[in-house]
N, C-alpha and C positions, 0 to 999 in steps of 0.2 A: 229255544231260549227266546224270550220276549225282550225287545228293546224298549227302553223308555222313550217317550216322545221328546225329541230334542230338535229345536229349530235349526235348519241348515243355514249357517251364516257365512257360507263361502263367499269370498270376494276376489276379484282379479288380483294378480301379483302386483301390478302397477299401483292399484289403489291401496293395497296393503303397505307397500313401500312408502307411499305418500303419507298414510296415517302414522307409520312408524317415525318418519322424518319429522312430521309435525310435533309428535309427542316429545321426541328427544331434543327438539329445538327449544322447547319451553321449559317448564319447571320440573317435568318428569325426568327421573334419573335413569330409567331403564333404557337399554339399547338391545338390538337384535343379537341373539346368540348365533355363533358361527354355524354355517350349514355343513361343515365337515371339519375333521380334525387333522387334515393334511398328512394322513398316513402316507409313507413313502410309496406304497403300491395302490392304496385305495383312498385317495385324498378326500373323497366325498363321504366316506364311511364315518359314522358317528356324528356327533354334533357338539358344539361348544356352548359354554355358559351355564351348564348344570351337570350334576351327577345323579344318576338314578340310584335310589336306595332299595326299591322293591317294585316288582311287577306282580300284579294280580290279573291273570288271564283267564277269561271265561269263554270257552270255545265250544261251539256246537257244530258237529260235522256229520254229513251224511254221505257215505261212500257211494251210494246209488247215483247221485247226481253231482258229486264233487263240491257241494255248496258248504261254505264255512261262514258261520255267523259268530262274530267275536266282540267282546268288550275287553279292552285293556285299561286297567286302572294302574297308573304309574305314580309312584311317590318319589319325588326328587328334591334335591337341594340346589337352589340357585347359587352359582358361584360368582355372579355379577347381578346387577340390576337388569331385569329382562323385560323389554317391551314385547318381544316375541321370541319363540324358540322353535327348533325344528325336531321332527322325529323322522327316522328312516322308515319308509313303507313302500313296497313295490306292488303295484296293481291294487286290487281290492277297492271297494267304494266306501268312503267315510260318510256315515250318516250324521254324526254330530260329535262335538267336542265340548267338554266343560273343563274349566280350571278353577280350583277352589270352589266347586259347586255352582259356578256361574257359566252361562253359555259363552263360548269363545269363538271368535272369527277364525277361519282356517282357509288355506288354499293349497292346491297340489301343483307341484312342478317336478316332473320326472318322478324320482324316487324320494322326493322331499315332501313331507307334510309340515307346512308352516302354520304355527298356532299363535294367535295374538290374544292373550288373556284380556278380560274386561278391564282389569286393573293391573298395572305393571307390577312385576314381582320384585321384591327387594333382595339385595345380596344377603345370602344366608337364610333366606326364607325356605322352609320346607313346604312344598306345594303338591297338590294332588291333581293330576290330569286324567280325564277319562275320555276314551275314544271308542265310539261304537262304529263297527264296520262290518262289511259282508262282501261276499263274492266267491269266485272260484280261484283259489290260489294256484300259482303256476311255478314251475321250476325256474331257476336262474342259471344261465350258462356261464361258467367260470372262464377265466382267461385261458385256461389249459383245455377247454372244451368239455369238461365234466359238468354234471348237473347237480345242483343243490337247491335249497329252498323247500318247496312243498312237492313231494314226489308221490304220485299214485302208484300203488302196488297191486298185485293180483287180487287182493281182497280188502284193500283199505288205502292207507296213505302214511307217509312219515315226513316229519319236518326235520331237516338237517341244515346246519347253518354255516359251515366253514367254507370261505371266510365271511361272506356277507349275506348268506341265504336266509337268515332268520327274518329279515325284513319282508319276506314273501308271505309270512303268516301272522306276524304281529308287529305293531309299530313300536319303535324303541330307539335307543342310542346304541346302534349296532357297530361297536368297536370294542375289542377286547379290553381296552383300558378302563371301561366303565362296567364294573361288576356289581351285581345286585342279588338280593334274595328273591325267591319266586314262590308263588302259589299258582298252580295251573289246574283248572277244572276242565275236564273233557267230557262232553255229553255225546253219546253215539247210539245207534240203534241197538236194541237188546240182542245179545248174541255175539257182539263184538267186545274185544278187550281194548282199552285205551291206556297207554303207558306213557309215563313222563319221568322226569328226574326226581330224585329224592324218595320220600316216604309216601306210600299210599295211605292217606288219612281216612278216606271213606269210599264206599261203593254203594250207590243207592239206585234202585229201580224207580222209574216214574210211576205215578198212581195208575196210569193206564197200562203199565207193563210193557210199553213199546220202546222206552229209552232207558239207558243206564248212565249215571253220572259218576265219574271217577275224579276224586280230589287228591292232588299231589302237592307235597310241601317240600321245598328245598331251603333249609335254614342257613346253609353256608353260601357265601357269595359265589356267583357264577357269571362268567362272560356269556353274552347272549348267543354266540355261535355254538355254545355247548348245550343250549336248551333243545329239547326234543319233544315231539308228540307223535306217538306211533299208534295207529289204529289197524286192527286186523283180527283174524280168528286165531289168536295165539294160544298155545298151550302154556300155562303159567305154573311155575314151581317156585316155592319159597323155602327159606331155611336160614341158618346162621353159620358163620365161621366159628372156629374154636375160640376166638377172642371176642365174639359177640356181635360182629358186623352183620346186619340183616341183609339177606340176599333175595333178589326178585329177578327171575328170569322169564322172559316172554319169548317163546320160540314158535316160529311157523311150524305147524304139525308135520309138513313134508320134510322139514330139516331137523326134526327132533332127534332121530336116531343118529344121524351123522354128526350132530352138534354135541351129543352127550359126552364123548370122551374128553374133548377140550374143556367144556364147561364144568366137568367133574373136577378139573384141576384148579378152578377159580379160588376156592377157599385156601388151597395151598399157596397159590400165587399171591394172594393178599397177605397171608402170614409171612411169606418170604419177603415181599416188598416192605412190610412193616419192620423187618429186621434190617434190611439193607438201606432203606430210605427214611426210616422213622415212622411213627404211627400213621396208619391209614387216615387220610384227612376228612373222611365223610362218615356219616352214620349208616349209610346203605351202600350196597354194591349190586352188580348184576349184569344183565345183558339183554339186548333185544336182537333177535335173529329174524330177519325179514325173508320172504321168499327169495330164492336164488335169482341173481341178476336184477334185483330191484335197484341197486346202486353199483357203481364201478369201484367202490372203495368201502372201507370201514371207517367209523368215526368215533372218537373218544368222548361222546356226549356224557356229561357229568353224571356219575354213579351208575349209568347204564349204557355202555358203549353199544353202538348200532353196527350189526354185521349183515352183509348181504349174502345170504346163504350160510351154510355151516362153516364156522371158523375152525382153524386148527389151533393147536396149543400156542404156537408162536404168536399168532395174531391176537389171541386172548391176552397173552402176556404183554404184548406191545400196547394195546389199548388200555389195559389196566394200569400199566406204568405211567401212562399219561395222567391218571388221576392225581398223582403227585406232581408231575412235570407237564404243565400245560393247563390242567384244570385248577388245582389248588394254587400253584404258582403259574400265573398266566403271563403271556407276553405283553409288553407295553405297546408294541407295534408289530405289524406283520413282518417287519424286517428281522424280528427276534425269533422267527419260527424255529431255528435250529435248537433253541432252548427247549422246545417241545419235542421235535422229532429226533434230534441227536441223542437226547437223554433216553427217550423210549427205545431207540435202536440199541443204545449201550445196555439198557436193561435186558434186552434179548441176549446179548453177549454174556452178561453176568449170570443170567439164569442158566445158560448152557454151561458156563464154567463151574457154577456151584452144583451142577447136577451131573458132573463127570463127562461133559461133552467138550466141544471145542472151547478153548479159553479165549478171553478177550484179546490177549496178545496174539493168539493164532488168527483170530478174525482180522485184527489190525494188519498183520503181515500178509494175509491172503489178499487184502485190498491193494497193498503195495505191489504185490507180484502178479495180481490178476488171477489168482489161483481159485477158480470156480469150483474145484473139487472140495475145497475147504468151506467156501461160502459162495453160493450160487450168484450172489449179487456183486461179487468182487469184480466182475467184468463190466459193471456199469460205469458210466462216465462220472465217477464220484469226484473228480478233480476239475470239473468243467468251470467252476467258479468258487469263490470263497463262501463258506457256509453262512457267514455273518453278513454277506452282501450279495444276495441274489440279484441278477440283472433286471428282471422284470417280474410283474405280478404272477405270471404263469410259471415262474421258476421256484416259488416258495415251497413247493412239494416235490422238487426234483432230487435226484440222488445225492448231490453234495450236502444238502441240508440234513439228510438222514445219516449217510455213511461217513462223510468227512466230518460231520458234526460229532458222531460217535468217536471218530479217530482223535478229535481234539481232546475228548475226555480221557482216552487212553494215553495220550501224550502227557496230560497233566499227571496221570497216575504214574507214568514212568519217571517223571521229574520229582514228585514229592513222596512217593512210596505209598503203600496200601493204607497204613494207619491214617495218615493225613488226608488221603484221597477219599476214603469212605466217610471220614468225619466231615469232609467238605460236602459230599452229597447229602448227608443227613442234615447238616447245618443249613444248607441252602434251602432245602424243603421246609425246615422248621422256621427259619427266620423270615421267609417270604410267604409263609402259609396264608392262603386266601387273598393274596395281593397280586401285584404286577411287577415284572422285572424286565430290564433290558440287558442286552449283551454287555454294555458298559458296567451295569450293576454286577453282573456275574464275574467279569474279569477282575474288577476291583475287589470283590468279595473273596475270590479264589486266592489272590495274592495276600490279602490281609489275614485270612484264616490259616493258610498254610505256611506263611512266612517266607515264601519263595518268590523270586523274580521270574515271572513267566512270560516276559515280553517276547522272547523268541518264539514261544508257542503261539502267541497271538499273532505275531507278525507273519509267521510262516504258514500255520495251519488254519487259523481262524479268518485272517484277512488277506493272506498272500495269494497271488495269482499263480497259476500253473500247478504242476504236480509235485508236491513236496515229499521229502523223506525217503528213507531206505528201510528195509527190514531190520528189526532191532533184536538184540539178544536179551531184552529186558524180561518182564514178568512172563512166565510161561505156565 
């Protein structure tokens, strides 16, 4: 990919601050956008003063040398007058920035790219910022020691972003509260597949036959941590569910045979989820299966969850349930993670219950008693902290968020009965479709729609310290 010639107008941070101060002291109304959104666990993640409406990413990657050349075209709306604004970007070299078609000054401090437009942006103005960049993207180490960001694999690479890793491969407003639509173009050497979110719009070989361009379109809003780009020698299969959802599965050839049984259940899982949680929220679905041990986890990347090695049925079910809970309905902050993981874990329990296996109540009681014969995870430290209040950033993916989060849902079910409970699940997914929601939003919604006072559930199970509850003779 060729980059347009843009003058490099980088200035030192002190000079940029002086320019900004001079402008705001005069007649110009703009002021700097915040360099972080003060998330409880990742205070510097995201940026203030604007909301992104669309990302257009044009990425050229060569697995042979790990070089990424990128252009990010960001369409956003100013929520205040802006003399400058920030984008999150880790590593990579910025060649040039334009805002509204004019060269913009910029500087780098840590993982912040600060941009000063030639003319201040007005409140409510829709603006277009274009960033040309290049380099060898690298992983980001999470607080819990796992790796995200840009990960090289045996035959390519993958971009995975939970919670903040997407800044390793494209500049943006990297907090789940700012969702946008995406168009992602990936150009790779011929012979490689390049897979991203949404629908494959086109696949075109270059004139010299040496490169292939893949154009992917995601029309539904997406949090940036759910964006992905996977490059490899995948085996690709396509199809449709009985209700017409397009399927696209890209599987490492060495994992194809072992992946086949679980992926064969995906159409059934999607149909089941549509009955339990309401219509599937996206036009496409599928999976990306990487070479084994590429990652230490699976991730619910929107429309195409990423698996490291062949997944089993339970894992496919979990990541697919996230398409409703986490992807379509996304957290307002990382403190709301249980709304993702507690719901997806509960979906596992429901799937088992609906298919003649262990019921949700039996799972619930197994955790209370530590009966690992019923649920192998029942011996985990699920009561270490309240699911709605993880102590530190490294705790947002720990057992209480998953298992005690699911137990909160079963306690609601015990209190309100099946009819109101399942109406609650479907209503929550429908009324917050493509948006963001907090724990406070959920608790208020649950009480309003069921007509029940659930304060004891919240006080004991959602926010309470220690190990709550005893086995119940409720639903079986």
